[in-house]
MDTraj code that builds the backbone (N, CA, C; nanometers):
import mdtraj as md
import numpy as np

residues = "UNK UNK UNK UNK UNK UNK UNK UNK UNK UNK UNK UNK UNK UNK UNK UNK UNK UNK UNK UNK UNK UNK UNK UNK UNK UNK UNK UNK UNK UNK UNK UNK UNK UNK UNK UNK UNK UNK UNK UNK UNK UNK UNK UNK UNK UNK UNK UNK UNK UNK UNK UNK UNK UNK UNK UNK UNK UNK UNK UNK UNK UNK UNK UNK UNK UNK UNK UNK UNK UNK UNK UNK UNK UNK UNK UNK UNK UNK".split()
xyz = np.array([
    [0.4553, -14.0986, -0.1833],
    [0.3374, -14.0827, -0.1012],
    [0.2412, -13.9900, -0.1714],
    [0.1162, -14.0084, -0.1444],
    [0.0104, -13.9244, -0.1978],
    [-0.0598, -13.8574, -0.0811],
    [-0.0754, -13.7253, -0.0889],
    [-0.1407, -13.6502, 0.0185],
    [-0.2684, -13.5899, -0.0373],
    [-0.3787, -13.6071, 0.0328],
    [-0.5042, -13.5457, -0.0096],
    [-0.5715, -13.4806, 0.1101],
    [-0.6476, -13.3757, 0.0818],
    [-0.7224, -13.3109, 0.1884],
    [-0.8531, -13.3858, 0.2082],
    [-0.8902, -13.4033, 0.3331],
    [-1.0144, -13.4727, 0.3661],
    [-1.1252, -13.3711, 0.3881],
    [-1.0906, -13.2585, 0.4487],
    [-1.1905, -13.1552, 0.4717],
    [-1.1399, -13.0482, 0.5648],
    [-1.2220, -12.9450, 0.5809],
    [-1.1910, -12.8371, 0.6741],
    [-1.3070, -12.8218, 0.7702],
    [-1.2871, -12.7377, 0.8705],
    [-1.3926, -12.7170, 0.9687],
    [-1.4925, -12.6102, 0.9265],
    [-1.4746, -12.5503, 0.8097],
    [-1.5652, -12.4474, 0.7612],
    [-1.5274, -12.3086, 0.8089],
    [-1.4404, -12.3008, 0.9058],
    [-1.3956, -12.1725, 0.9603],
    [-1.2491, -12.1495, 0.9279],
    [-1.1914, -12.2355, 0.8462],
    [-1.0509, -12.2285, 0.8055],
    [-0.9545, -12.2288, 0.9232],
    [-0.9908, -12.3002, 1.0284],
    [-0.9007, -12.3127, 1.1427],
    [-0.8483, -12.4541, 1.1578],
    [-0.9027, -12.5475, 1.0823],
    [-0.8569, -12.6862, 1.0871],
    [-0.8695, -12.7474, 0.9488],
    [-0.7739, -12.8311, 0.9163],
    [-0.7789, -12.9012, 0.7892],
    [-0.7262, -13.0427, 0.8115],
    [-0.7957, -13.1386, 0.7546],
    [-0.7596, -13.2789, 0.7713],
    [-0.6931, -13.3305, 0.6437],
    [-0.5967, -13.4202, 0.6616],
    [-0.5226, -13.4770, 0.5496],
    [-0.5183, -13.6286, 0.5602],
    [-0.5053, -13.6925, 0.4448],
    [-0.4868, -13.8360, 0.4361],
    [-0.3594, -13.8600, 0.3564],
    [-0.2673, -13.9372, 0.4127],
    [-0.1414, -13.9706, 0.3467],
    [-0.1468, -14.1185, 0.3121],
    [-0.1280, -14.1482, 0.1845],
    [-0.1307, -14.2876, 0.1389],
    [0.0034, -14.3225, 0.0763],
    [0.0514, -14.4443, 0.0995],
    [0.1766, -14.4869, 0.0358],
    [0.1554, -14.5017, -0.1145],
    [0.2627, -14.4852, -0.1879],
    [0.2581, -14.5018, -0.3340],
    [0.3689, -14.5971, -0.3722],
    [0.3375, -14.6938, -0.4539],
    [0.4406, -14.7893, -0.4959],
    [0.4897, -14.7541, -0.6353],
    [0.6172, -14.7795, -0.6581],
    [0.6784, -14.7521, -0.7882],
    [0.6624, -14.8701, -0.8825],
    [0.7050, -14.8512, -1.0053],
    [0.7001, -14.9589, -1.1040],
    [0.7987, -15.0680, -1.0677],
    [0.7552, -15.1889, -1.0706],
    [0.8429, -15.3023, -1.0440],
    [0.8966, -15.3065, -0.9023],
    [0.8316, -15.2361, -0.8123],
    [0.8746, -15.2360, -0.6735],
    [0.9805, -15.1334, -0.6409],
    [1.0389, -15.0694, -0.7425],
    [1.1403, -14.9684, -0.7151],
    [1.0743, -14.8429, -0.6607],
    [1.1327, -14.7893, -0.5584],
    [1.0785, -14.6681, -0.4987],
    [0.9504, -14.6921, -0.4224],
    [0.9181, -14.8167, -0.3987],
    [0.7943, -14.8473, -0.3272],
    [0.8066, -14.8054, -0.1821],
    [0.7023, -14.7461, -0.1325],
    [0.6979, -14.7072, 0.0077],
    [0.6047, -14.8026, 0.0803],
    [0.6500, -14.8500, 0.1923],
    [0.5690, -14.9418, 0.2699],
    [0.4893, -14.8629, 0.3727],
    [0.3839, -14.9223, 0.4192],
    [0.3095, -14.8582, 0.5261],
    [0.1623, -14.8496, 0.4969],
    [0.0925, -14.8004, 0.5958],
    [-0.0517, -14.7869, 0.5870],
    [-0.0869, -14.6408, 0.5670],
    [-0.2136, -14.6152, 0.5379],
    [-0.2602, -14.4781, 0.5283],
    [-0.2523, -14.4115, 0.6652],
    [-0.2274, -14.2839, 0.6637],
    [-0.2215, -14.2071, 0.7875],
    [-0.3170, -14.0890, 0.7762],
    [-0.3876, -14.0606, 0.8825],
    [-0.4843, -13.9519, 0.8865],
    [-0.4408, -13.8546, 0.9943],
    [-0.4282, -13.7264, 0.9586],
    [-0.3894, -13.6264, 1.0580],
    [-0.4571, -13.4940, 1.0271],
    [-0.4577, -13.4060, 1.1250],
    [-0.5181, -13.2733, 1.1102],
    [-0.4229, -13.1684, 1.1642],
    [-0.4298, -13.0511, 1.1044],
    [-0.3583, -12.9345, 1.1541],
    [-0.4652, -12.8347, 1.1943],
    [-0.4540, -12.7826, 1.3147],
    [-0.5544, -12.6859, 1.3601],
    [-0.4882, -12.5735, 1.4376],
    [-0.5561, -12.4586, 1.4397],
    [-0.5032, -12.3413, 1.5089],
    [-0.6153, -12.2725, 1.5850],
    [-0.5772, -12.1929, 1.6808],
    [-0.6745, -12.1135, 1.7555],
    [-0.7255, -12.0011, 1.6657],
    [-0.8438, -11.9500, 1.6960],
    [-0.9092, -11.8515, 1.6103],
    [-0.8255, -11.7257, 1.5872],
    [-0.7581, -11.6774, 1.6883],
    [-0.6826, -11.5524, 1.6751],
    [-0.5334, -11.5757, 1.6490],
    [-0.4946, -11.6968, 1.6125],
    [-0.3539, -11.7315, 1.5900],
    [-0.3285, -11.7617, 1.4425],
    [-0.2039, -11.7461, 1.4001],
    [-0.1640, -11.7809, 1.2640],
    [-0.1257, -11.9280, 1.2561],
    [-0.0940, -11.9711, 1.1354],
    [-0.0581, -12.1112, 1.1147],
    [0.0749, -12.1475, 1.1783],
    [0.1565, -12.0467, 1.2117],
    [0.2838, -12.0741, 1.2779],
    [0.2624, -12.1340, 1.4168],
    [0.1467, -12.1083, 1.4777],
    [0.1142, -12.1608, 1.6102],
    [0.0225, -12.2831, 1.6014],
    [0.0127, -12.3421, 1.4839],
    [-0.0782, -12.4549, 1.4631],
    [-0.0325, -12.5786, 1.5401],
    [-0.1289, -12.6658, 1.5649],
    [-0.1024, -12.7931, 1.6325],
    [-0.1322, -12.9077, 1.5377],
    [-0.0640, -13.0154, 1.5611],
    [-0.0798, -13.1358, 1.4802],
    [-0.1503, -13.2416, 1.5632],
    [-0.2529, -13.3035, 1.5057],
    [-0.3228, -13.4133, 1.5713],
    [-0.3189, -13.5328, 1.4773],
    [-0.2699, -13.6450, 1.5284],
    [-0.2605, -13.7671, 1.4485],
    [-0.3630, -13.8672, 1.5006],
    [-0.4400, -13.9233, 1.4089],
    [-0.5373, -14.0256, 1.4446],
    [-0.4621, -14.1436, 1.5068],
    [-0.4986, -14.1847, 1.6294],
    [-0.4258, -14.2941, 1.6945],
    [-0.4339, -14.4275, 1.6198],
    [-0.5302, -14.4417, 1.5315],
    [-0.5436, -14.5661, 1.4548],
    [-0.4684, -14.5596, 1.3218],
    [-0.4049, -14.4466, 1.2949],
    [-0.3309, -14.4288, 1.1698],
    [-0.1939, -14.4934, 1.1773],
    [-0.1375, -14.5111, 1.0589],
    [0.0024, -14.5488, 1.0516],
    [0.0871, -14.4266, 1.0831],
    [0.2162, -14.4386, 1.0686],
    [0.3035, -14.3245, 1.0951],
    [0.2844, -14.2188, 0.9865],
    [0.3114, -14.0939, 1.0226],
    [0.2982, -13.9824, 0.9297],
    [0.4378, -13.9329, 0.8926],
    [0.4741, -13.9385, 0.7654],
    [0.6056, -13.8880, 0.7249],
    [0.6167, -13.7378, 0.7507],
    [0.7306, -13.6934, 0.7998],
    [0.7499, -13.5520, 0.8290],
    [0.7335, -13.4670, 0.7036],
    [0.7690, -13.5203, 0.5881],
    [0.7520, -13.4464, 0.4625],
    [0.6046, -13.4164, 0.4364],
    [0.5150, -13.5063, 0.4765],
    [0.3719, -13.4831, 0.4596],
    [0.3244, -13.3689, 0.5484],
    [0.3759, -13.3628, 0.6701],
    [0.3384, -13.2554, 0.7624],
    [0.3913, -13.1217, 0.7110],
    [0.5148, -13.1205, 0.6626],
    [0.5712, -12.9970, 0.6079],
    [0.4892, -12.9486, 0.4890],
    [0.4510, -13.0407, 0.4004],
    [0.3700, -13.0040, 0.2852],
    [0.2344, -12.9508, 0.3303],
    [0.1746, -13.0151, 0.4277],
    [0.0428, -12.9733, 0.4767],
    [0.0482, -12.8327, 0.5361],
    [0.1552, -12.8024, 0.6093],
    [0.1688, -12.6682, 0.6666],
    [0.1810, -12.5629, 0.5565],
    [0.2591, -12.5921, 0.4540],
    [0.2712, -12.4969, 0.3425],
    [0.1375, -12.4800, 0.2718],
    [0.0645, -12.5891, 0.2543],
    [-0.0682, -12.5830, 0.1933],
    [-0.1603, -12.4937, 0.2751],
    [-0.1618, -12.5126, 0.4066],
    [-0.2484, -12.4336, 0.4949],
    [-0.2113, -12.2853, 0.4883],
    [-0.0840, -12.2550, 0.4921],
    [-0.0404, -12.1141, 0.4846],
    [-0.0800, -12.0503, 0.3523],
    [-0.0683, -12.1254, 0.2452],
    [-0.0910, -12.0697, 0.1119],
    [-0.2401, -12.0546, 0.0772],
    [-0.3203, -12.1529, 0.1142],
    [-0.4572, -12.1577, 0.0655],
    [-0.5653, -12.1276, 0.1685],
    [-0.5295, -12.1215, 0.2948],
    [-0.6331, -12.0931, 0.3955],
    [-0.6086, -11.9621, 0.4655],
])
top = md.Topology()
chain = top.add_chain()
for i, resn in enumerate(residues, 1):
    res = top.add_residue(resn, chain, resSeq=i)
    for name in ("N", "CA", "C"):
        top.add_atom(name, md.element.get_by_symbol(name[0]), res)
traj = md.Trajectory(xyz[None], top)
């Protein structure tokens, strides 16, 4: 899977991510599925430990590994 940031709210309280499937050579390790769009957001006076996850209802499923990576990204860089 490939994870990319779509954007932030400018106040570092929300960050959006796009998860895309990645296929391997010759079909090995290929992941099936559609792109998924989700956001992690927190209240102004709260840390990322109290963050909430919002998944776009039109998205495909979001792998838990993508959410875990996104949380670590938010803690480290925002």
